[in-house]
C-alpha positions, -999 to +999 in steps of 0.1 A: -169-393+307-167-393+269-196-398+245-193-436+242-192-440+280-223-419+284-241-441+258-230-472+275-241-459+309-275-449+296-280-483+279-272-500+312-297-477+329-324-486+304-318-523+308-320-521+346-351-500+346-369-522+321-361-553+342-371-535+374-404-523+359-414-552+337-401-581+357-407-609+333-386-601+303-367-620+277-342-610+250-340-621+214-305-632+204-295-640+168-257-644+176-252-614+153-231-584+162-260-562+174-277-587+197-243-599+210-235-563+220-269-561+237-261-594+256-227-579+266-244-548+279-269-569+298-242-589+315-224-557+324-256-542+338-263-572+359-228-579+372-218-608+349-250-626+343-282-622+323-312-624+347-337-633+320-340-659+293-324-655+259-344-667+229-323-677+200-336-663+167-326-685+138-318-662+109-308-692+087-274-676+081-251-703+095-215-696+104-200-726+121-181-705+146-213-687+157-231-720+164-200-733+183-201-701+204-238-704+211-236-741+221 
């Protein structure tokens, strides 16, 4: 397992543990690269779905393709 795979595995572990311990959680999502990676990791951690609500954070930076992807 290389360094990136270990980081990914640890991130998935943290997401699962947070969900297990906290129960009611939510995730902020701005459609930006960082929050989209977090969403991707969450879907990977929970076998293809996100078990908690996403809250869209409007950063006022509008790129039409991002809004289309969101909708």
